[in-house]
MIPALO-953762 format. One line per 3 residues: number of its first residue (from 1); for each residue y, x, z of N, C-alpha, C. Coordinates in steps of 0.1 Angstrom, whole numbers, plus 5000, padded with zeros to 4 digits. Example, Ala and Ser with C-alpha at 12.3 -4.5 7.8 and 13.67 -1.06 7.14 Angstrom:
REM MIPALO-953762
1 = 4943,5132,5078,4955,5123,5078,4967,5132,5078; 4978,5128,5071,4989,5137,5071,5000,5129,5079 .
This chain:
REM MIPALO-953762
1 = 4988,5008,5000,5000,5000,5000,5012,5009,5000; 5021,5006,4991,5034,5013,4992,5045,5003,4988; 5056,5005,4995,5068,4997,4992,5079,5007,4989 .
4 = 5088,5003,4980,5098,5013,4976,5112,5006,4978; 5122,5014,4984,5135,5010,4985,5144,5019,4976; 5157,5017,4976,5166,5025,4967,5168,5039,4973 .
7 = 5168,5041,4986,5172,5054,4991,5160,5062,4996; 5148,5056,4998,5137,5064,5003,5124,5058,4998; 5113,5065,5001,5100,5060,4998,5092,5059,5011 .
10 = 5085,5049,5012,5077,5047,5024,5062,5044,5021; 5054,5052,5027,5039,5051,5025,5033,5046,5038; 5023,5038,5037,5016,5033,5049,5002,5037,5048 .
13 = 4996,5043,5058,4982,5046,5059,4977,5041,5072; 4972,5028,5072,4967,5022,5084,4980,5019,5093; 4980,5025,5105,4992,5022,5113,5002,5033,5112 .
16 = 5000,5043,5104,5009,5054,5102,5018,5052,5089; 5031,5054,5091,5040,5053,5080,5047,5066,5078; 5050,5070,5066,5057,5082,5063,5069,5078,5055 .
19 = 5081,5082,5060,5093,5079,5053,5098,5092,5047; 5099,5092,5033,5103,5104,5026,5118,5102,5021; 5127,5109,5028,5141,5109,5023,5144,5122,5017 .
22 = 5155,5123,5009,5159,5135,5003,5163,5145,5014; 5170,5141,5024,5174,5150,5035,5161,5155,5043; 5152,5146,5045,5139,5151,5052,5131,5160,5044 .
25 = 5131,5158,5030,5124,5167,5021,5131,5181,5021; 5144,5181,5020,5151,5194,5021,5149,5201,5034; 5149,5194,5045,5147,5201,5058,5133,5206,5059 .
28 = 5123,5199,5054,5110,5204,5055,5108,5216,5045; 5114,5216,5034,5113,5227,5025,5120,5240,5031; 5131,5238,5038,5137,5249,5045,5128,5254,5056 .
31 = 5122,5245,5064,5113,5249,5075,5102,5257,5069; 5096,5253,5058,5085,5260,5052,5089,5274,5048; 5100,5275,5041,5104,5288,5036,5107,5297,5048 .
34 = 5114,5293,5058,5117,5301,5070,5104,5304,5077; 5094,5295,5077,5081,5297,5084,5074,5308,5077; 5073,5308,5063,5066,5319,5056,5073,5332,5058 .
37 = 5086,5333,5059,5093,5346,5061,5090,5351,5075; 5091,5342,5085,5089,5346,5099,5074,5350,5100; 5065,5343,5094,5051,5346,5095,5048,5360,5089 .
40 = 5054,5364,5078,5052,5377,5072,5058,5388,5082; 5069,5385,5087,5076,5395,5096,5067,5396,5109; 5062,5385,5114,5054,5386,5126,5041,5394,5124 .
43 = 5035,5392,5112,5023,5399,5109,5026,5414,5109; 5037,5418,5103,5041,5432,5102,5043,5438,5116; 5050,5431,5125,5054,5435,5138,5041,5437,5146 .
46 = 5032,5427,5146,5019,5428,5153,5011,5440,5148; 5010,5441,5135,5001,5452,5130,5007,5466,5133; 5021,5467,5134,5027,5480,5138,5024,5483,5153 .
49 = 5025,5472,5161,5022,5474,5176,5008,5478,5179; 4998,5473,5170,4984,5476,5173,4979,5487,5164; 4987,5495,5158,4982,5505,5149,4974,5516,5156 .
52 = 4977,5519,5168,4970,5530,5175,4957,5526,5182; 4954,5513,5182,4941,5508,5188,4930,5510,5178; 4920,5516,5182,4909,5521,5173,4897,5512,5174 .
55 = 4899,5499,5175,4888,5489,5175,4889,5480,5163; 4878,5477,5156,4878,5470,5144,4883,5455,5146; 4881,5449,5157,4885,5435,5160,4900,5433,5159 .
58 = 4907,5444,5162,4922,5443,5163,4928,5440,5149; 4921,5444,5138,4927,5441,5125,4929,5426,5122; 4922,5418,5129,4922,5404,5127,4935,5397,5133 .
61 = 4940,5403,5144,4951,5397,5151,4963,5395,5143; 4968,5404,5135,4980,5401,5127,4978,5389,5118; 4967,5387,5112,4964,5376,5103,4964,5363,5111 .
64 = 4959,5363,5123,4959,5351,5132,4973,5348,5135; 4981,5357,5139,4995,5355,5142,5002,5349,5130; 5000,5355,5118,5007,5350,5106,5003,5335,5103 .
67 = 4990,5332,5103,4986,5319,5100,4989,5309,5111; 4991,5313,5123,4995,5304,5134,5010,5300,5132; 5018,5310,5128,5032,5307,5125,5033,5297,5113 .
70 = 5025,5300,5103,5025,5291,5091,5021,5277,5095; 5010,5276,5103,5005,5263,5108,5016,5255,5115; 5023,5262,5124,5034,5255,5132,5045,5251,5122 .
73 = 5048,5260,5112,5058,5256,5102,5054,5243,5095; 5042,5242,5091,5037,5230,5084,5038,5218,5093; 5035,5220,5106,5036,5208,5115,5051,5204,5116 .
76 = 5060,5213,5118,5074,5210,5119,5079,5204,5106; 5074,5209,5094,5078,5203,5081,5073,5189,5080; 5061,5186,5084,5056,5173,5083,5063,5163,5092 .
79 = 5068,5168,5104,5076,5160,5113,5089,5157,5106; 5095,5166,5099,5107,5164,5092,5106,5153,5081; 5094,5152,5075,5092,5142,5065,5090,5128,5071 .
82 = 5085,5128,5083,5084,5115,5090,5070,5112,5095; 5061,5122,5095,5048,5119,5099,5048,5118,5115; 5040,5109,5120,5040,5106,5134,5037,5118,5143 .
85 = 5046,5121,5152,5045,5133,5161,5032,5133,5169; 5027,5121,5174,5015,5121,5182,5003,5127,5174; 5002,5124,5162,4991,5129,5154,4993,5144,5152 .
88 = 5005,5149,5150,5007,5163,5149,5005,5171,5162; 5008,5165,5173,5005,5171,5186,4990,5172,5189; 4983,5162,5185,4968,5162,5186,4963,5173,5178 .
91 = 4967,5174,5165,4963,5185,5156,4966,5199,5162; 4978,5200,5168,4982,5213,5173,4974,5216,5186; 4971,5206,5194,4963,5209,5206,4949,5213,5202 .
94 = 4943,5207,5192,4930,5211,5186,4930,5225,5181; 4941,5228,5174,4942,5242,5169,4943,5252,5180; 4951,5249,5190,4952,5259,5201,4939,5260,5209 .
97 = 4932,5249,5211,4919,5250,5217,4909,5258,5209; 4909,5256,5196,4900,5264,5188,4904,5278,5188; 4916,5281,5187,4921,5295,5187,4918,5302,5200 .
100 = 4920,5296,5211,4917,5302,5224,4902,5303,5226; 4894,5293,5224,4880,5293,5226,4873,5303,5216; 4876,5301,5204,4869,5310,5194,4874,5324,5195 .
103 = 4887,5326,5198,4893,5339,5200,4887,5346,5211; 4884,5339,5222,4878,5345,5234,4864,5349,5230; 4857,5341,5222,4843,5345,5218,4844,5358,5209 .
106 = 4853,5357,5200,4854,5368,5190,4858,5381,5196; 4867,5380,5206,4873,5392,5211,4868,5395,5225; 4856,5391,5228,4851,5393,5242,4849,5408,5245 .
109 = 4844,5416,5235,4843,5430,5238,4857,5437,5240; 4867,5432,5232,4880,5437,5233,4886,5434,5247; 4883,5421,5251,4888,5417,5265,4881,5425,5276 .
112 = 4868,5427,5274,4861,5435,5284,4866,5449,5285; 4869,5455,5273,4874,5469,5272,4888,5470,5279; 4896,5460,5276,4909,5461,5282,4909,5459,5297 .
115 = 4901,5450,5302,4900,5448,5317,4894,5461,5323; 4884,5467,5317,4879,5480,5322,4889,5491,5321; 4897,5490,5310,4908,5500,5308,4919,5500,5319 .
118 = 4922,5487,5322,4932,5486,5333,4927,5492,5346; 4914,5489,5349,4908,5495,5361,4908,5510,5361; 4904,5516,5349,4903,5530,5348,4917,5537,5349 .
121 = 4927,5530,5343,4941,5536,5343,4947,5535,5357; 4943,5524,5365,4949,5523,5378,4942,5532,5388; 4929,5533,5387,4921,5542,5397,4920,5556,5393 .
124 = 4920,5559,5380,4919,5572,5375,4908,5580,5380; 4895,5576,5378,4884,5584,5382,4882,5597,5375; 4889,5598,5364,4889,5611,5356,4902,5611,5348 .
127 = 4905,5623,5344,4918,5624,5336,4916,5634,5324; 4927,5635,5317,4926,5644,5305,4923,5658,5310; 4913,5664,5303,4909,5678,5306,4897,5679,5315 .
130 = 4893,5667,5321,4881,5667,5329,4868,5668,5321; 4858,5675,5326,4845,5675,5319,4837,5664,5325; 4833,5654,5316,4826,5642,5320,4814,5639,5311 .
133 = 4805,5630,5316,4794,5625,5308,4795,5610,5308; 4796,5604,5297,4796,5589,5296,4785,5585,5286; 4776,5577,5291,4766,5571,5282,4759,5581,5273 .
136 = 4756,5592,5279,4748,5603,5272,4757,5612,5264; 4770,5610,5264,4779,5619,5256,4787,5627,5267; 4785,5640,5266,4792,5649,5275,4803,5656,5267 .
139 = 4815,5658,5274,4826,5665,5268,4838,5665,5276; 4849,5670,5271,4862,5671,5278,4870,5658,5274; 4876,5652,5283,4884,5640,5281,4897,5644,5273 .
142 = 4899,5638,5262,4911,5640,5253,4921,5629,5255; 4916,5617,5257,4925,5605,5258,4919,5594,5266; 4927,5587,5274,4922,5575,5281,4933,5565,5278 .
145 = 4930,5554,5272,4940,5543,5270,4933,5530,5274; 4940,5519,5271,4936,5506,5276,4922,5502,5270; 4919,5506,5259,4906,5502,5252,4895,5512,5251 .
148 = 4899,5525,5250,4888,5535,5247,4891,5547,5256; 4880,5555,5257,4881,5569,5263,4876,5578,5252; 4883,5588,5249,4880,5597,5239,4876,5611,5245 .
151 = 4864,5615,5242,4859,5628,5247,4855,5637,5235; 4856,5650,5237,4853,5660,5227,4844,5670,5232; 4834,5674,5224,4824,5684,5228,4818,5691,5215 .
154 = 4819,5704,5215,4813,5712,5204,4818,5707,5190; 4830,5704,5189,4836,5700,5176,4833,5685,5173; 4827,5678,5182,4824,5664,5180,4833,5656,5189 .
157 = 4838,5645,5183,4847,5636,5190,4840,5623,5193; 4839,5618,5205,4832,5606,5209,4843,5596,5213; 4843,5584,5207,4852,5574,5212,4844,5563,5218 .
160 = 4845,5562,5231,4837,5552,5239,4845,5541,5244; 4841,5528,5240,4849,5517,5246,4848,5517,5261; 4859,5513,5267,4860,5513,5282,4850,5504,5288 .
163 = 4846,5493,5282,4836,5484,5288,4823,5491,5289; 4820,5500,5280,4807,5508,5282,4809,5518,5293; 4821,5524,5294,4823,5534,5305,4821,5527,5318 .
166 = 4826,5515,5319,4825,5507,5332,4811,5503,5335; 4804,5500,5324,4790,5495,5326,4780,5506,5329; 4781,5517,5322,4771,5528,5324,4776,5538,5335 .
169 = 4788,5539,5338,4793,5548,5348,4797,5561,5342; 4803,5570,5350,4808,5583,5345,4803,5593,5355; 4798,5604,5349,4794,5616,5357,4804,5627,5354 .
172 = 4811,5631,5365,4820,5642,5364,4813,5655,5365; 4814,5664,5355,4806,5676,5355,4815,5687,5361; 4810,5694,5371,4818,5705,5378,4810,5718,5376 .
175 = 4816,5727,5371,4810,5740,5368,4815,5751,5377 .
């Protein structure tokens, strides 16, 4: 069913009606353009900030940020066109739930490594230059950060996620 007036168009889908005016269409177009620009910039900023992290899961975060900003821009653009806000809020709540739940599942190793990294950085059971053994890899500590511990031995470099350090323990070698 559709009825047409001189200044706008109205579509009805069950109990939902959409009023499309020229001003609403322009506003939604501006929101979409700004949303795409902000999404690209946000992706660049997040990927710059995460450049030093050496875990493969981190490469997904800039894309998630980009598409989240685009999704919000689409929701705001649909609101400008006249789509019912309750439906948009339900869609947004479902999106956030999916993002948090599935993100938690996908990044569980990253979250475990960061929690263990915070513990290691606060308690400092070993430091740079210490001779240690982690999970069968013995060497001199080169770097300790939030996600990984880097040790070097005989020209070999071992990058051990902090959750493995926390799980298997550390042996400090004293000679």
